C-alpha positions in Angstrom: 0.0 0.0 0.0 1.3 3.5 -0.8 0.0 6.9 -0.1 1.2 10.4 -1.1 0.0 13.7 0.4 0.6 17.3 -0.8 3.3 18.3 -1.5 3.7 15.4 -3.9 6.4 12.8 -3.9 8.8 15.0 -5.9 8.7 17.6 -3.1 9.4 14.9 -0.6 12.3 13.6 -2.6 13.8 17.1 -2.9 13.5 17.6 0.8 15.1 14.3 1.6 17.9 15.2 -0.8 18.6 18.4 1.0 18.6 16.5 4.2 21.2 14.1 2.8 23.4 17.0 1.8 23.2 18.6 5.2 23.9 15.3 6.9 27.4 15.3 5.3 28.0 19.0 5.7 26.6 19.8 9.2 27.4 17.7 12.2 24.5 16.4 14.3 23.6 19.2 16.8 20.2 18.0 18.0 21.6 15.3 20.2 24.9 13.5 20.6 23.1 10.1 21.1 20.0 9.5 19.0 18.8 5.9 19.1 15.8 4.7 17.1 13.8 1.8 18.5 10.6 -0.2 17.9 8.0 -0.4 20.7 5.6 -3.3 20.3 2.7 -4.6 22.3 3.4 -6.5 25.5 0.7 -9.1 24.8 0.7 -11.5 21.9 -1.8 -11.1 19.1 -4.2 -13.7 17.7 -4.1 -15.3 14.3 -6.2 -13.0 12.0 -6.0 -10.0 14.4 -3.7 -7.0 14.2 -1.2 -5.2 16.5 0.9 -2.1 16.1 4.6 -1.4 16.4 5.7 2.2 17.0 8.9 3.8 15.6 10.3 5.9 18.4 13.2 8.4 18.1 15.0 8.8 21.4 16.7 12.0 22.8 15.2 14.3 20.2 16.4 17.9 20.5 14.6 20.1 18.1 11.9 17.6 17.1 11.8 15.4 14.1 11.2 17.2 10.8 12.1 14.5 8.1 13.1 10.9 7.9 13.4 7.9 5.6 13.1 4.5 7.2 12.0 0.9 6.7 10.4 -1.6 9.2 10.7 -5.3 8.3 9.6 -8.6 9.8 11.8 -11.7 9.7 9.0 -14.1 8.9 5.9 -12.7 7.2 4.3 -16.1 7.4 3.9 -15.5 11.2 3.2 -11.8 11.2 2.8 -9.7 8.1 3.0 -5.9 7.7 -0.3 -4.6 6.4 -0.2 -0.8 7.0 1.9 2.1 8.2 1.2 5.6 9.2 3.2 8.8 9.7 2.8 10.3 13.2 2.3 14.0 13.7 1.4 16.7 11.2 3.2 16.1 8.0 3.3 18.2 4.9 4.5 15.3 2.8 4.7 11.6 3.3 5.2 8.4 1.2 4.2 5.0 2.6 4.8 1.7 0.7 4.0 -1.7 2.0 5.5 -4.8 0.3 3.0 -7.1 -1.4 4.2 -10.1 0.6 3.9 -8.2 3.9 7.6 -8.4 4.6 8.3 -4.7 5.2 7.0 -1.1 5.0 9.0 1.9 3.8 8.0 5.3 5.3 9.3 8.7 4.2 8.1 12.1 5.5 9.2 15.7 5.4 8.1 19.0 7.1 6.9 17.2 10.2 5.8 19.0 13.3 6.5 16.9 16.4 7.4 17.2 20.0 10.6 19.1 20.3 12.4 17.0 23.0 12.5 13.5 24.5 11.2 10.4 22.9 9.2 11.1 19.7 7.0 8.6 18.0 7.4 9.2 14.3 5.5 6.3 12.7 3.2 3.4 13.5 3.3 0.1 11.6 0.4 -2.4 11.7 1.1 -6.1 11.5 -1.4 -9.0 11.4 -1.0 -12.5 12.9 -0.8 -15.1 10.2 0.1 -18.2 12.1 1.1 -19.3 15.6 4.7 -18.4 16.4 7.0 -15.4 17.0 9.0 -13.2 14.6 11.5 -10.4 15.0 10.8 -6.9 13.7 13.7 -4.7 12.7 14.0 -1.0 11.8 16.5 0.5 9.3 17.0 4.3 9.2 18.3 5.9 6.0 17.8 9.6 7.0 16.7 11.4 10.1 16.6 15.1 10.7 15.2 17.8 13.1 12.6 20.4 12.2 15.3 22.8 11.1 16.7 20.4 8.5 19.8 19.4 10.6 20.6 15.7 10.5 20.7 13.4 13.5 23.4 10.8 13.9 21.6 7.6 14.6 23.6 5.6 17.1 21.4 2.6 17.6 18.6 0.7 15.9 16.7 -1.5 18.2 14.0 -3.9 17.0 11.2 -5.8 18.7 9.3 -9.0 18.4 5.7 -10.1 17.7 4.2 -13.2 19.2 1.1 -14.8 17.6 -1.3 -17.3 19.3 -4.4 -19.1 18.1 -6.5 -18.3 21.2 -5.1 -15.1 22.8 -3.1 -17.1 25.4 0.2 -18.8 25.6 1.6 -20.4 22.5 2.6 -23.5 24.5 0.4 -25.7 26.6 1.4 -26.5 30.2 2.4 -30.0 31.2 -0.5 -30.2 33.7 -3.0 -29.6 30.9 -1.4 -32.3 28.8 -1.4 -34.8 31.7 -5.1 -34.0 32.3 -5.9 -34.7 28.7 -4.0 -38.0 28.8 -5.8 -39.1 32.0 -9.1 -38.2 30.5 -8.3 -40.1 27.3 -7.2 -43.2 29.3 -10.5 -43.1 31.3 -12.5 -42.7 28.2 -10.7 -45.6 26.4 -11.3 -47.9 29.4 -14.9 -47.2 29.5 -15.3 -47.7 25.8 -13.5 -51.0 26.0 -15.7 -52.2 28.8 -18.8 -51.1 26.9 -17.5 -52.9 23.8 -16.9 -56.1 25.7 -20.3 -56.0 27.3 -21.8 -55.4 23.9 -19.9 -58.4 22.5 -21.1 -60.7 25.3 -24.6 -59.5 24.9 -24.4 -60.0 21.2 -23.0 -63.6 21.8 -26.0 -64.4 24.1 -28.4 -63.0 21.6 -26.7 -65.0 18.9 -27.0 -68.3 21.0 -30.7 -67.6 21.7 -31.3 -67.0 18.0 -29.5 -70.3 17.1 -31.6 -72.3 19.6 -34.8 -70.7 18.3 -33.7 -71.5 14.8 -33.1 -75.2 15.7 -36.5 -75.5 17.3 -38.1 -73.8 14.3 -36.4 -76.2 12.0 -37.5 -79.2 14.1 -41.1 -78.2 14.2 -41.9 -78.6 10.5 -40.5 -82.2 10.6 -43.0 -83.0 13.4 -45.8 -81.4 11.6 -45.0 -83.3 8.5 -45.0 -86.6 10.3 -48.3 -85.8 12.0 -49.8 -84.9 8.7 -48.7 -88.1 7.2 -50.3 -90.1 10.0 -53.5 -88.2 9.7 -53.5 -88.9 6.0 -52.9 -92.6 6.6 -55.9 -92.8 9.0 -58.1 -91.0 6.6 -57.2 -93.3 3.8 -58.0 -96.4 5.9 -61.5 -95.1 6.7 -62.4 -94.1 3.1 -64.0 -96.6 0.7 -62.0 -97.1 -2.4 -64.1 -98.2 -5.4 -62.9 -101.4 -7.1 -63.0 -101.6 -10.9 -64.1 -104.8 -12.5 -62.9 -105.7 -15.9 -65.7 -104.9 -18.4 -67.7 -102.9 -16.0 -67.1 -99.3 -15.0 -68.6 -100.0 -11.5 -70.7 -102.6 -9.5 -74.4 -103.0 -10.7 -77.0 -101.1 -8.9 -79.7 -103.0 -6.8 -82.4 -102.5 -9.5 -80.2 -103.8 -12.2 -79.3 -106.8 -10.1 -83.0 -107.5 -9.4 -83.7 -107.3 -13.1 -81.0 -109.7 -13.9 -82.2 -112.2 -11.3 -85.8 -111.9 -12.6 -84.7 -112.4 -16.2 -82.6 -115.4 -15.2 -85.6 -116.9 -13.3 -87.8 -116.4 -16.4 -85.3 -118.1 -18.6 -85.0 -121.0 -16.2 -88.8 -121.4 -16.0 -89.2 -121.2 -19.7 -86.6 -123.9 -20.2 -88.3 -126.3 -17.7 -91.6 -125.8 -19.4 -90.3 -126.6 -22.8 -88.5 -129.7 -21.4 -91.8 -131.1 -19.9 -93.6 -130.8 -23.2 
């Protein structure tokens, strides 16, 4: 991300160029010992959340009027730079954030800041990307007071950013791990007991099912035998018609009487003829 305020970037470049020339021609008069340090948050940030790191100029004498510096993180996969702002009233500023979140370059001129002591000149915003910790460093190219006189930067002190996934410590305590292990052991024992009980119950149910199946299979055989016996008794009680060769069935009583009568008539006729 980059931003330029009026006067435009060329004016900032010209002012910084003048500052570079004065840095070689005029000794540092604002302070004999001018460190620049980063001041980060004491508490860790959470993955997906942001925190800020301030750029602080120490032992300022005459304020800070212009500077050119870069703030960089060692591991942008843990914490990435997402924004940067110039502190104080600035007539010209230029902020550029690297696309990969590894650093932010900040340039400013014609600043109006506190005249003495520790002066915050910029604020860099970083976002937690993954659990861990990474160092943040500052590199100062140019630093001058409000009169255009250069400071001699004697030290550049960085900071670190810690990132967690829950807002707490990045490491779990041994007690918590022991508790988890105990809970897991208890849970496993209970599960095993339940599993064994279930297996025994299943075995008993299986045995009962087998017995029932055996009885069921035996029943049809008995029923079949009983049915056969009943069938045999029925067959012995029923009358079975007997077929006679030449006749479809035995003659009825009327037919038998007719035959007997006809036979008697024939016999009588024969006797009568014989007597004559």
